[in-house]
mmCIF file of the C-alpha atoms, coordinates in Angstrom:
data_MODEL
# 
_entry.id   MODEL 
# 
loop_
_atom_site.group_PDB 
_atom_site.id 
_atom_site.type_symbol 
_atom_site.label_atom_id 
_atom_site.label_alt_id 
_atom_site.label_comp_id 
_atom_site.label_asym_id 
_atom_site.label_entity_id 
_atom_site.label_seq_id 
_atom_site.pdbx_PDB_ins_code 
_atom_site.Cartn_x 
_atom_site.Cartn_y 
_atom_site.Cartn_z 
_atom_site.occupancy 
_atom_site.B_iso_or_equiv 
_atom_site.pdbx_formal_charge 
_atom_site.auth_seq_id 
_atom_site.auth_comp_id 
_atom_site.auth_asym_id 
_atom_site.auth_atom_id 
_atom_site.pdbx_PDB_model_num 
ATOM 1   C CA . LEU A 1 1   ? -35.742 -17.828 -67.516 1.00 0.00 ? 1   LEU A CA 1 
ATOM 2   C CA . GLY A 1 2   ? -33.264 -15.176 -68.347 1.00 0.00 ? 2   GLY A CA 1 
ATOM 3   C CA . ASP A 1 3   ? -30.186 -13.624 -67.397 1.00 0.00 ? 3   ASP A CA 1 
ATOM 4   C CA . PRO A 1 4   ? -29.222 -13.039 -63.665 1.00 0.00 ? 4   PRO A CA 1 
ATOM 5   C CA . PRO A 1 5   ? -29.639 -9.730  -62.267 1.00 0.00 ? 5   PRO A CA 1 
ATOM 6   C CA . PRO A 1 6   ? -26.188 -7.595  -62.550 1.00 0.00 ? 6   PRO A CA 1 
ATOM 7   C CA . PRO A 1 7   ? -24.370 -7.648  -59.349 1.00 0.00 ? 7   PRO A CA 1 
ATOM 8   C CA . THR A 1 8   ? -25.151 -4.803  -56.823 1.00 0.00 ? 8   THR A CA 1 
ATOM 9   C CA . ALA A 1 9   ? -22.886 -2.554  -54.762 1.00 0.00 ? 9   ALA A CA 1 
ATOM 10  C CA . PRO A 1 10  ? -22.468 -3.831  -51.284 1.00 0.00 ? 10  PRO A CA 1 
ATOM 11  C CA . PRO A 1 11  ? -24.613 -2.017  -48.679 1.00 0.00 ? 11  PRO A CA 1 
ATOM 12  C CA . PRO A 1 12  ? -22.998 1.160   -47.443 1.00 0.00 ? 12  PRO A CA 1 
ATOM 13  C CA . ASP A 1 13  ? -20.785 0.711   -44.365 1.00 0.00 ? 13  ASP A CA 1 
ATOM 14  C CA . GLU A 1 14  ? -20.799 3.366   -41.779 1.00 0.00 ? 14  GLU A CA 1 
ATOM 15  C CA . ASN A 1 15  ? -16.981 2.621   -40.922 1.00 0.00 ? 15  ASN A CA 1 
ATOM 16  C CA . ARG A 1 16  ? -16.095 3.165   -44.456 1.00 0.00 ? 16  ARG A CA 1 
ATOM 17  C CA . LYS A 1 17  ? -14.612 6.428   -45.884 1.00 0.00 ? 17  LYS A CA 1 
ATOM 18  C CA . VAL A 1 18  ? -14.512 6.894   -49.680 1.00 0.00 ? 18  VAL A CA 1 
ATOM 19  C CA . THR A 1 19  ? -11.498 8.744   -50.720 1.00 0.00 ? 19  THR A CA 1 
ATOM 20  C CA . GLY A 1 20  ? -11.179 9.301   -54.536 1.00 0.00 ? 20  GLY A CA 1 
ATOM 21  C CA . LYS A 1 21  ? -11.475 5.819   -56.218 1.00 0.00 ? 21  LYS A CA 1 
ATOM 22  C CA . GLN A 1 22  ? -10.367 3.761   -53.116 1.00 0.00 ? 22  GLN A CA 1 
ATOM 23  C CA . THR A 1 23  ? -12.224 2.907   -50.324 1.00 0.00 ? 23  THR A CA 1 
ATOM 24  C CA . SER A 1 24  ? -10.597 2.755   -46.842 1.00 0.00 ? 24  SER A CA 1 
ATOM 25  C CA . ARG A 1 25  ? -11.517 2.130   -43.297 1.00 0.00 ? 25  ARG A CA 1 
ATOM 26  C CA . ALA A 1 26  ? -12.150 5.276   -41.170 1.00 0.00 ? 26  ALA A CA 1 
ATOM 27  C CA . PRO A 1 27  ? -10.185 5.132   -37.701 1.00 0.00 ? 27  PRO A CA 1 
ATOM 28  C CA . THR A 1 28  ? -12.381 3.656   -34.823 1.00 0.00 ? 28  THR A CA 1 
ATOM 29  C CA . GLU A 1 29  ? -12.386 3.701   -31.251 1.00 0.00 ? 29  GLU A CA 1 
ATOM 30  C CA . GLY A 1 30  ? -10.429 1.189   -29.468 1.00 0.00 ? 30  GLY A CA 1 
ATOM 31  C CA . PRO A 1 31  ? -7.127  -0.536  -30.024 1.00 0.00 ? 31  PRO A CA 1 
ATOM 32  C CA . GLY A 1 32  ? -6.792  -0.159  -33.782 1.00 0.00 ? 32  GLY A CA 1 
ATOM 33  C CA . ILE A 1 33  ? -3.619  0.631   -35.472 1.00 0.00 ? 33  ILE A CA 1 
ATOM 34  C CA . GLU A 1 34  ? -3.261  4.164   -33.570 1.00 0.00 ? 34  GLU A CA 1 
ATOM 35  C CA . GLY A 1 35  ? -3.550  2.479   -30.228 1.00 0.00 ? 35  GLY A CA 1 
ATOM 36  C CA . MET A 1 36  ? -0.998  -0.178  -31.129 1.00 0.00 ? 36  MET A CA 1 
ATOM 37  C CA . ALA A 1 37  ? 1.473   2.433   -32.357 1.00 0.00 ? 37  ALA A CA 1 
ATOM 38  C CA . LEU A 1 38  ? 0.835   4.578   -29.226 1.00 0.00 ? 38  LEU A CA 1 
ATOM 39  C CA . ALA A 1 39  ? 1.323   1.600   -27.215 1.00 0.00 ? 39  ALA A CA 1 
ATOM 40  C CA . MET A 1 40  ? 4.583   0.531   -29.104 1.00 0.00 ? 40  MET A CA 1 
ATOM 41  C CA . ALA A 1 41  ? 6.016   3.989   -28.880 1.00 0.00 ? 41  ALA A CA 1 
ATOM 42  C CA . ARG A 1 42  ? 5.429   3.786   -25.040 1.00 0.00 ? 42  ARG A CA 1 
ATOM 43  C CA . ALA A 1 43  ? 7.198   0.629   -24.541 1.00 0.00 ? 43  ALA A CA 1 
ATOM 44  C CA . LEU A 1 44  ? 10.127  1.790   -26.785 1.00 0.00 ? 44  LEU A CA 1 
ATOM 45  C CA . ASP A 1 45  ? 10.408  4.924   -24.401 1.00 0.00 ? 45  ASP A CA 1 
ATOM 46  C CA . GLU A 1 46  ? 10.366  2.670   -21.466 1.00 0.00 ? 46  GLU A CA 1 
ATOM 47  C CA . ARG A 1 47  ? 12.786  0.376   -22.583 1.00 0.00 ? 47  ARG A CA 1 
ATOM 48  C CA . ARG A 1 48  ? 15.178  3.489   -23.559 1.00 0.00 ? 48  ARG A CA 1 
ATOM 49  C CA . LYS A 1 49  ? 14.545  4.655   -20.277 1.00 0.00 ? 49  LYS A CA 1 
ATOM 50  C CA . GLN A 1 50  ? 15.633  1.170   -18.570 1.00 0.00 ? 50  GLN A CA 1 
ATOM 51  C CA . LYS A 1 51  ? 18.658  1.117   -20.824 1.00 0.00 ? 51  LYS A CA 1 
ATOM 52  C CA . LYS A 1 52  ? 19.731  4.825   -19.818 1.00 0.00 ? 52  LYS A CA 1 
ATOM 53  C CA . LEU A 1 53  ? 18.980  3.799   -15.928 1.00 0.00 ? 53  LEU A CA 1 
ATOM 54  C CA . VAL A 1 54  ? 21.223  0.730   -16.146 1.00 0.00 ? 54  VAL A CA 1 
ATOM 55  C CA . ARG A 1 55  ? 24.087  2.655   -17.976 1.00 0.00 ? 55  ARG A CA 1 
ATOM 56  C CA . ARG A 1 56  ? 23.994  5.233   -15.165 1.00 0.00 ? 56  ARG A CA 1 
ATOM 57  C CA . LEU A 1 57  ? 24.151  2.398   -12.544 1.00 0.00 ? 57  LEU A CA 1 
ATOM 58  C CA . ARG A 1 58  ? 27.025  0.467   -14.404 1.00 0.00 ? 58  ARG A CA 1 
ATOM 59  C CA . GLU A 1 59  ? 28.908  3.714   -14.664 1.00 0.00 ? 59  GLU A CA 1 
ATOM 60  C CA . GLN A 1 60  ? 28.590  4.473   -10.952 1.00 0.00 ? 60  GLN A CA 1 
ATOM 61  C CA . LEU A 1 61  ? 29.456  0.987   -10.025 1.00 0.00 ? 61  LEU A CA 1 
ATOM 62  C CA . GLN A 1 62  ? 32.216  0.723   -12.221 1.00 0.00 ? 62  GLN A CA 1 
ATOM 63  C CA . VAL A 1 63  ? 33.751  4.022   -10.538 1.00 0.00 ? 63  VAL A CA 1 
ATOM 64  C CA . LYS A 1 64  ? 34.015  1.952   -7.281  1.00 0.00 ? 64  LYS A CA 1 
ATOM 65  C CA . PHE A 1 65  ? 35.273  -1.298  -8.825  1.00 0.00 ? 65  PHE A CA 1 
ATOM 66  C CA . LYS A 1 66  ? 38.524  -0.769  -10.835 1.00 0.00 ? 66  LYS A CA 1 
ATOM 67  C CA . ARG A 1 67  ? 39.993  -3.294  -13.009 1.00 0.00 ? 67  ARG A CA 1 
ATOM 68  C CA . THR A 1 68  ? 42.315  -5.141  -10.771 1.00 0.00 ? 68  THR A CA 1 
ATOM 69  C CA . GLU A 1 69  ? 43.505  -8.957  -10.228 1.00 0.00 ? 69  GLU A CA 1 
ATOM 70  C CA . THR A 1 70  ? 41.149  -8.742  -7.193  1.00 0.00 ? 70  THR A CA 1 
ATOM 71  C CA . LEU A 1 71  ? 38.096  -7.653  -9.227  1.00 0.00 ? 71  LEU A CA 1 
ATOM 72  C CA . PRO A 1 72  ? 36.038  -10.954 -9.277  1.00 0.00 ? 72  PRO A CA 1 
ATOM 73  C CA . MET A 1 73  ? 36.589  -11.246 -5.442  1.00 0.00 ? 73  MET A CA 1 
ATOM 74  C CA . ASP A 1 74  ? 35.823  -7.388  -4.786  1.00 0.00 ? 74  ASP A CA 1 
ATOM 75  C CA . LEU A 1 75  ? 32.479  -7.854  -6.775  1.00 0.00 ? 75  LEU A CA 1 
ATOM 76  C CA . PHE A 1 76  ? 31.695  -11.053 -4.907  1.00 0.00 ? 76  PHE A CA 1 
ATOM 77  C CA . ARG A 1 77  ? 32.403  -9.199  -1.412  1.00 0.00 ? 77  ARG A CA 1 
ATOM 78  C CA . ALA A 1 78  ? 30.216  -6.299  -2.410  1.00 0.00 ? 78  ALA A CA 1 
ATOM 79  C CA . PHE A 1 79  ? 27.318  -8.478  -3.630  1.00 0.00 ? 79  PHE A CA 1 
ATOM 80  C CA . GLN A 1 80  ? 27.523  -10.090 -0.104  1.00 0.00 ? 80  GLN A CA 1 
ATOM 81  C CA . LYS A 1 81  ? 27.579  -6.754  1.629   1.00 0.00 ? 81  LYS A CA 1 
ATOM 82  C CA . PHE A 1 82  ? 24.604  -5.469  -0.332  1.00 0.00 ? 82  PHE A CA 1 
ATOM 83  C CA . ASP A 1 83  ? 22.775  -8.874  0.474   1.00 0.00 ? 83  ASP A CA 1 
ATOM 84  C CA . THR A 1 84  ? 22.009  -7.842  4.095   1.00 0.00 ? 84  THR A CA 1 
ATOM 85  C CA . ASP A 1 85  ? 19.889  -10.693 4.892   1.00 0.00 ? 85  ASP A CA 1 
ATOM 86  C CA . GLN A 1 86  ? 22.438  -13.179 3.537   1.00 0.00 ? 86  GLN A CA 1 
ATOM 87  C CA . SER A 1 87  ? 19.635  -14.924 1.169   1.00 0.00 ? 87  SER A CA 1 
ATOM 88  C CA . GLY A 1 88  ? 22.050  -15.139 -1.706  1.00 0.00 ? 88  GLY A CA 1 
ATOM 89  C CA . VAL A 1 89  ? 20.066  -12.679 -3.685  1.00 0.00 ? 89  VAL A CA 1 
ATOM 90  C CA . ILE A 1 90  ? 19.355  -8.695  -3.579  1.00 0.00 ? 90  ILE A CA 1 
ATOM 91  C CA . ASP A 1 91  ? 15.727  -7.965  -3.152  1.00 0.00 ? 91  ASP A CA 1 
ATOM 92  C CA . PHE A 1 92  ? 14.237  -4.450  -3.992  1.00 0.00 ? 92  PHE A CA 1 
ATOM 93  C CA . ASP A 1 93  ? 14.988  -2.991  -0.592  1.00 0.00 ? 93  ASP A CA 1 
ATOM 94  C CA . GLU A 1 94  ? 18.650  -4.121  -0.682  1.00 0.00 ? 94  GLU A CA 1 
ATOM 95  C CA . PHE A 1 95  ? 18.957  -2.783  -4.326  1.00 0.00 ? 95  PHE A CA 1 
ATOM 96  C CA . VAL A 1 96  ? 17.803  0.686   -3.092  1.00 0.00 ? 96  VAL A CA 1 
ATOM 97  C CA . HIS A 1 97  ? 20.741  0.520   -0.753  1.00 0.00 ? 97  HIS A CA 1 
ATOM 98  C CA . VAL A 1 98  ? 23.058  -0.416  -3.624  1.00 0.00 ? 98  VAL A CA 1 
ATOM 99  C CA . CYS A 1 99  ? 21.716  2.639   -5.548  1.00 0.00 ? 99  CYS A CA 1 
ATOM 100 C CA . ASP A 1 100 ? 22.263  4.771   -2.397  1.00 0.00 ? 100 ASP A CA 1 
ATOM 101 C CA . ASN A 1 101 ? 25.811  3.527   -1.998  1.00 0.00 ? 101 ASN A CA 1 
ATOM 102 C CA . VAL A 1 102 ? 26.786  4.459   -5.418  1.00 0.00 ? 102 VAL A CA 1 
ATOM 103 C CA . GLY A 1 103 ? 25.023  7.909   -5.629  1.00 0.00 ? 103 GLY A CA 1 
ATOM 104 C CA . LEU A 1 104 ? 21.932  7.097   -7.355  1.00 0.00 ? 104 LEU A CA 1 
ATOM 105 C CA . GLY A 1 105 ? 19.696  7.099   -4.149  1.00 0.00 ? 105 GLY A CA 1 
ATOM 106 C CA . GLN A 1 106 ? 16.931  9.272   -3.133  1.00 0.00 ? 106 GLN A CA 1 
ATOM 107 C CA . GLY A 1 107 ? 17.266  12.717  -4.752  1.00 0.00 ? 107 GLY A CA 1 
ATOM 108 C CA . THR A 1 108 ? 18.758  11.232  -7.942  1.00 0.00 ? 108 THR A CA 1 
ATOM 109 C CA . LEU A 1 109 ? 16.237  8.507   -8.833  1.00 0.00 ? 109 LEU A CA 1 
ATOM 110 C CA . ASP A 1 110 ? 13.030  8.569   -7.663  1.00 0.00 ? 110 ASP A CA 1 
ATOM 111 C CA . ASN A 1 111 ? 11.066  5.170   -6.686  1.00 0.00 ? 111 ASN A CA 1 
ATOM 112 C CA . GLY A 1 112 ? 9.469   4.599   -9.989  1.00 0.00 ? 112 GLY A CA 1 
ATOM 113 C CA . GLU A 1 113 ? 13.006  4.931   -11.718 1.00 0.00 ? 113 GLU A CA 1 
ATOM 114 C CA . MET A 1 114 ? 14.498  2.447   -9.097  1.00 0.00 ? 114 MET A CA 1 
ATOM 115 C CA . ARG A 1 115 ? 11.792  0.012   -9.735  1.00 0.00 ? 115 ARG A CA 1 
ATOM 116 C CA . LEU A 1 116 ? 12.181  0.282   -13.255 1.00 0.00 ? 116 LEU A CA 1 
ATOM 117 C CA . LEU A 1 117 ? 16.137  -0.080  -12.960 1.00 0.00 ? 117 LEU A CA 1 
ATOM 118 C CA . PHE A 1 118 ? 15.361  -3.133  -10.602 1.00 0.00 ? 118 PHE A CA 1 
ATOM 119 C CA . LYS A 1 119 ? 13.130  -4.578  -13.020 1.00 0.00 ? 119 LYS A CA 1 
ATOM 120 C CA . GLN A 1 120 ? 15.938  -4.419  -15.808 1.00 0.00 ? 120 GLN A CA 1 
ATOM 121 C CA . ALA A 1 121 ? 18.464  -5.961  -13.421 1.00 0.00 ? 121 ALA A CA 1 
ATOM 122 C CA . ASP A 1 122 ? 16.101  -8.699  -12.661 1.00 0.00 ? 122 ASP A CA 1 
ATOM 123 C CA . LYS A 1 123 ? 16.435  -10.534 -15.783 1.00 0.00 ? 123 LYS A CA 1 
ATOM 124 C CA . ASP A 1 124 ? 14.621  -13.769 -14.835 1.00 0.00 ? 124 ASP A CA 1 
ATOM 125 C CA . GLN A 1 125 ? 11.668  -11.786 -13.402 1.00 0.00 ? 125 GLN A CA 1 
ATOM 126 C CA . SER A 1 126 ? 12.277  -13.661 -9.957  1.00 0.00 ? 126 SER A CA 1 
ATOM 127 C CA . GLY A 1 127 ? 11.722  -10.551 -7.939  1.00 0.00 ? 127 GLY A CA 1 
ATOM 128 C CA . SER A 1 128 ? 15.338  -10.455 -6.843  1.00 0.00 ? 128 SER A CA 1 
ATOM 129 C CA . VAL A 1 129 ? 18.945  -9.846  -8.370  1.00 0.00 ? 129 VAL A CA 1 
ATOM 130 C CA . ASP A 1 130 ? 21.244  -12.880 -8.085  1.00 0.00 ? 130 ASP A CA 1 
ATOM 131 C CA . PHE A 1 131 ? 25.000  -12.607 -8.366  1.00 0.00 ? 131 PHE A CA 1 
ATOM 132 C CA . ALA A 1 132 ? 24.866  -13.530 -12.091 1.00 0.00 ? 132 ALA A CA 1 
ATOM 133 C CA . GLU A 1 133 ? 22.421  -10.794 -12.756 1.00 0.00 ? 133 GLU A CA 1 
ATOM 134 C CA . PHE A 1 134 ? 24.407  -8.157  -10.347 1.00 0.00 ? 134 PHE A CA 1 
ATOM 135 C CA . LEU A 1 135 ? 27.502  -9.020  -12.431 1.00 0.00 ? 135 LEU A CA 1 
ATOM 136 C CA . LYS A 1 136 ? 25.559  -8.269  -15.721 1.00 0.00 ? 136 LYS A CA 1 
ATOM 137 C CA . VAL A 1 137 ? 24.518  -4.950  -14.464 1.00 0.00 ? 137 VAL A CA 1 
ATOM 138 C CA . VAL A 1 138 ? 28.154  -3.850  -12.990 1.00 0.00 ? 138 VAL A CA 1 
ATOM 139 C CA . VAL A 1 139 ? 30.172  -5.335  -15.673 1.00 0.00 ? 139 VAL A CA 1 
ATOM 140 C CA . GLY A 1 140 ? 27.692  -5.125  -18.806 1.00 0.00 ? 140 GLY A CA 1 
ATOM 141 C CA . ASN A 1 141 ? 30.125  -6.105  -21.373 1.00 0.00 ? 141 ASN A CA 1 
ATOM 142 C CA . LEU A 1 142 ? 33.726  -6.676  -20.174 1.00 0.00 ? 142 LEU A CA 1 
ATOM 143 C CA . VAL A 1 143 ? 35.006  -3.935  -22.688 1.00 0.00 ? 143 VAL A CA 1 
ATOM 144 C CA . ASN A 1 144 ? 33.212  -1.176  -20.567 1.00 0.00 ? 144 ASN A CA 1 
ATOM 145 C CA . LEU A 1 145 ? 35.030  -2.080  -17.481 1.00 0.00 ? 145 LEU A CA 1 
# 
């Protein structure tokens, strides 16, 4: 019967680009690596922006609340004051009032930045900021206060 025929080269692939001795895939439309890199860069930029906004809010709130013996009670009273409907949580509209109260309201932060900041403060993504989340925003790590 004889020897089998020698192996043949695979059929040409339109998405392959030959560069020197190596063959690599040419960029294609769609998500691909470039799309993923762009999405990751955007996510990183958003995360940096969120951190910057939280830092600004924390700094403004810390100006209002000095480290004293009554600090825990002062923070709780402030939270109750901002919780205008006495629901036990601060919703977005009440959060806007918090920002206004500390000088980060309209004219300083736009609505998108406030929503981004609120999203960052609302760690459990419940749609509201409870007292523990409020403390994390105001106090951050206790060294900053």
